[in-house]
Backbone as CSV, one residue per row, in Angstrom:
resi,resn,N_x,N_y,N_z,CA_x,CA_y,CA_z,C_x,C_y,C_z
1,MET,-9.724,-11.914,-20.487,-9.140,-11.231,-19.349,-8.629,-9.847,-19.758
2,VAL,-8.004,-9.780,-20.921,-7.489,-8.509,-21.413,-8.638,-7.530,-21.638
3,VAL,-9.748,-8.034,-22.167,-10.919,-7.182,-22.413,-11.459,-6.645,-21.094
4,LEU,-11.476,-7.459,-20.072,-11.957,-7.029,-18.762,-11.070,-5.919,-18.191
5,VAL,-9.764,-6.089,-18.266,-8.836,-5.078,-17.758,-8.976,-3.786,-18.554
6,LEU,-9.056,-3.892,-19.872,-9.226,-2.699,-20.695,-10.542,-1.987,-20.386
7,GLY,-11.594,-2.762,-20.134,-12.881,-2.170,-19.765,-12.784,-1.415,-18.444
8,MET,-12.100,-1.996,-17.454,-11.940,-1.313,-16.167,-11.113,-0.042,-16.319
9,LEU,-10.044,-0.103,-17.091,-9.225,1.084,-17.314,-10.012,2.175,-18.031
10,THR,-10.852,1.784,-18.962,-11.692,2.753,-19.665,-12.659,3.419,-18.698
11,CYS,-13.251,2.649,-17.798,-14.177,3.217,-16.802,-13.455,4.196,-15.876
12,VAL,-12.274,3.841,-15.429,-11.514,4.725,-14.540,-11.131,6.007,-15.272
13,ALA,-10.683,5.880,-16.503,-10.310,7.064,-17.291,-11.520,7.958,-17.533
14,THR,-12.657,7.368,-17.844,-13.873,8.153,-18.065,-14.273,8.882,-16.787
15,GLY,-14.196,8.216,-15.648,-14.505,8.858,-14.371,-13.572,10.023,-14.090
16,GLY,-12.299,9.873,-14.394,-11.339,10.956,-14.202,-11.636,12.149,-15.097
17,VAL,-12.021,11.883,-16.340,-12.360,12.964,-17.263,-13.600,13.710,-16.774
18,VAL,-14.614,12.983,-16.345,-15.837,13.617,-15.842,-15.540,14.446,-14.595
19,LEU,-14.763,13.908,-13.671,-14.403,14.642,-12.459,-13.639,15.923,-12.801
20,GLY,-12.693,15.828,-13.715,-11.945,17.007,-14.136,-12.836,18.052,-14.783
21,TYR,-13.777,17.609,-15.606,-14.700,18.544,-16.263,-15.572,19.271,-15.241
22,VAL,-16.124,18.523,-14.293,-16.993,19.125,-13.274,-16.201,20.104,-12.411
23,ALA,-14.994,19.732,-12.028,-14.167,20.616,-11.201,-13.825,21.894,-11.966
24,ARG,-13.495,21.762,-13.247,-13.151,22.941,-14.049,-14.343,23.872,-14.202
25,GLU,-15.514,23.314,-14.446,-16.719,24.139,-14.589,-17.066,24.836,-13.278
26,ALA,-16.886,24.154,-12.161,-17.169,24.778,-10.863,-16.210,25.944,-10.619
27,ARG,-14.963,25.789,-11.017,-13.997,26.889,-10.855,-14.350,28.078,-11.738
28,ARG,-14.780,27.793,-12.944,-15.153,28.877,-13.859,-16.307,29.702,-13.301
29,GLU,-17.261,29.027,-12.690,-18.427,29.713,-12.131,-18.161,30.208,-10.715
30,GLU,-16.915,30.070,-10.269,-16.481,30.502,-8.941,-17.312,29.871,-7.826
31,ARG,-17.684,28.626,-8.054,-18.366,27.852,-7.009,-17.344,26.984,-6.312
32,GLU,-17.681,26.615,-5.101,-16.816,25.694,-4.367,-17.047,24.286,-4.898
33,PHE,-15.961,23.600,-5.150,-16.061,22.223,-5.635,-16.271,21.253,-4.478
34,TRP,-15.554,21.497,-3.389,-15.644,20.608,-2.235,-16.756,21.063,-1.301
35,THR,-17.354,20.123,-0.616,-18.334,20.442,0.425,-17.563,20.941,1.646
36,PRO,-18.241,21.572,2.606,-17.539,22.005,3.824,-16.841,20.836,4.533
37,GLU,-17.476,19.667,4.525,-16.854,18.500,5.151,-15.586,18.089,4.387
38,GLY,-15.653,18.147,3.067,-14.481,17.837,2.255,-13.349,18.817,2.505
39,GLU,-13.690,20.101,2.619,-12.674,21.112,2.925,-12.012,20.831,4.264
40,ARG,-12.814,20.419,5.256,-12.276,20.113,6.581,-11.351,18.890,6.510
41,LEU,-11.752,17.884,5.746,-10.914,16.696,5.601,-9.582,17.033,4.937
42,ILE,-9.628,17.891,3.944,-8.392,18.291,3.261,-7.500,19.074,4.218
43,ALA,-8.093,19.987,4.990,-7.305,20.765,5.952,-6.678,19.847,6.997
44,ASP,-7.442,18.858,7.476,-6.897,17.903,8.454,-5.744,17.100,7.851
45,ALA,-5.911,16.674,6.614,-4.858,15.892,5.969,-3.594,16.735,5.802
46,ARG,-3.752,17.998,5.419,-2.578,18.867,5.282,-1.896,19.084,6.624
47,ARG,-2.698,19.294,7.678,-2.134,19.499,9.008,-1.368,18.256,9.451
48,ARG,-1.973,17.079,9.246,-1.303,15.833,9.642,-0.030,15.601,8.842
49,SER,-0.063,15.931,7.558,1.144,15.728,6.757,2.252,16.677,7.215
50,ASP,1.896,17.903,7.602,2.906,18.832,8.133,3.494,18.305,9.437
51,GLU,2.635,17.765,10.314,3.117,17.207,11.582,4.046,16.022,11.328
52,LEU,3.658,15.149,10.391,4.499,13.990,10.080,5.827,14.422,9.484
53,ARG,5.811,15.457,8.660,7.053,15.954,8.070,7.982,16.480,9.158
54,GLN,7.422,17.208,10.129,8.237,17.724,11.227,8.809,16.585,12.063
55,ARG,7.958,15.585,12.365,8.433,14.458,13.163,9.507,13.675,12.429
56,SER,9.356,13.506,11.117,10.369,12.761,10.365,11.677,13.534,10.305
57,ASP,11.603,14.873,10.209,12.829,15.677,10.244,13.537,15.533,11.581
58,GLU,12.767,15.581,12.681,13.360,15.419,14.009,14.006,14.044,14.142
59,LEU,13.314,13.019,13.680,13.847,11.663,13.761,15.119,11.527,12.932
60,ARG,15.128,12.124,11.758,16.312,12.063,10.894,17.505,12.724,11.574
61,HIS,17.274,13.856,12.233,18.361,14.536,12.929,18.860,13.710,14.115
62,ARG,17.924,13.094,14.867,18.342,12.268,16.008,19.138,11.063,15.549
63,VAL,18.678,10.413,14.472,19.394,9.242,13.966,20.766,9.648,13.450
64,GLY,20.843,10.784,12.773,22.131,11.265,12.284,23.095,11.550,13.418
65,ALA,22.590,12.174,14.499,23.438,12.474,15.654,23.897,11.174,16.322
66,GLY,23.012,10.195,16.424,23.381,8.908,17.011,24.424,8.194,16.171
67,ALA,24.295,8.270,14.868,25.273,7.630,13.986,26.631,8.302,14.122
68,GLU,26.630,9.616,14.263,27.898,10.325,14.453,28.568,9.900,15.763
69,ARG,27.778,9.730,16.832,28.348,9.290,18.114,28.945,7.891,17.981
70,VAL,28.246,7.009,17.267,28.755,5.643,17.083,30.055,5.681,16.288
71,ARG,30.095,6.472,15.229,31.326,6.578,14.434,32.471,7.126,15.275
72,ALA,32.181,8.134,16.096,33.226,8.721,16.939,33.748,7.700,17.942
73,ARG,32.839,6.887,18.530,33.263,5.855,19.477,34.129,4.812,18.801
74,ARG,33.764,4.433,17.594,34.543,3.413,16.884,35.923,3.928,16.534
75,LEU,36.010,5.212,16.210,37.317,5.779,15.850,38.219,5.922,17.061
76,THR,37.639,6.132,18.242,38.456,6.333,19.444,38.632,5.062,20.254
77,SER,37.996,3.945,19.852,38.137,2.709,20.620,39.526,2.130,20.398
78,PRO,40.029,1.327,21.382,41.362,0.735,21.253,41.440,-0.132,20.009
79,GLY,42.613,-0.423,19.562,42.876,-1.092,18.291,42.234,-2.442,18.110
80,ASP,40.961,-2.561,18.319,40.280,-3.840,18.131,39.657,-3.934,16.748
81,GLY,40.047,-3.048,15.863,39.506,-3.105,14.516,38.148,-2.468,14.431
82,GLY,37.777,-1.671,15.421,36.496,-0.987,15.368,35.320,-1.900,15.617
83,GLY,35.566,-3.029,16.235,34.469,-3.934,16.546,34.053,-4.797,15.370
84,VAL,34.815,-4.784,14.296,34.468,-5.564,13.117,35.210,-6.884,13.189
85,ALA,34.478,-7.986,13.155,35.102,-9.300,13.178,35.508,-9.680,11.770
86,HIS,36.725,-10.167,11.623,37.215,-10.581,10.314,37.030,-12.076,10.185
87,HIS,36.866,-12.534,8.980,36.661,-13.955,8.736,37.863,-14.746,9.230
88,GLY,37.581,-15.769,10.007,38.654,-16.618,10.489,39.167,-16.203,11.860
89,GLU,38.662,-15.142,12.436,39.124,-14.715,13.758,38.005,-14.917,14.763
90,GLY,38.344,-15.003,16.020,37.358,-15.099,17.069,37.121,-16.511,17.512
91,GLU,36.153,-16.659,18.408,35.885,-17.978,18.958,35.242,-18.872,17.918
92,GLY,35.509,-20.159,18.055,34.880,-21.128,17.192,35.583,-21.331,15.865
93,HIS,36.645,-20.598,15.610,37.399,-20.759,14.369,38.784,-21.256,14.707
94,ARG,39.282,-22.198,13.928,40.636,-22.638,14.137,41.442,-22.401,12.873
95,ALA,42.690,-22.168,13.109,43.592,-21.984,11.967,43.832,-23.327,11.325
96,VAL,43.864,-23.358,10.034,44.067,-24.614,9.307,45.482,-24.712,8.843
């Protein structure tokens, strides 16, 4: 089993070395490494990642604002302990 895993890792490493060599040689000769379709896929992925980053920032701000409102409500609510139930209090518990 160990030999099989080592063989697979060797194949992956060899593929990475070959890919790096081909990419470096293409850059040296000032050729494009990616096909036009590959370039389009990369551009789409970058655009989508930018959109997701913007959406996650908006969501983070909305969640932060909502958390602030909840904290403010808890601080201004009547002396009920901020809605936190303590052990031994409330329905279904009896004093021993």
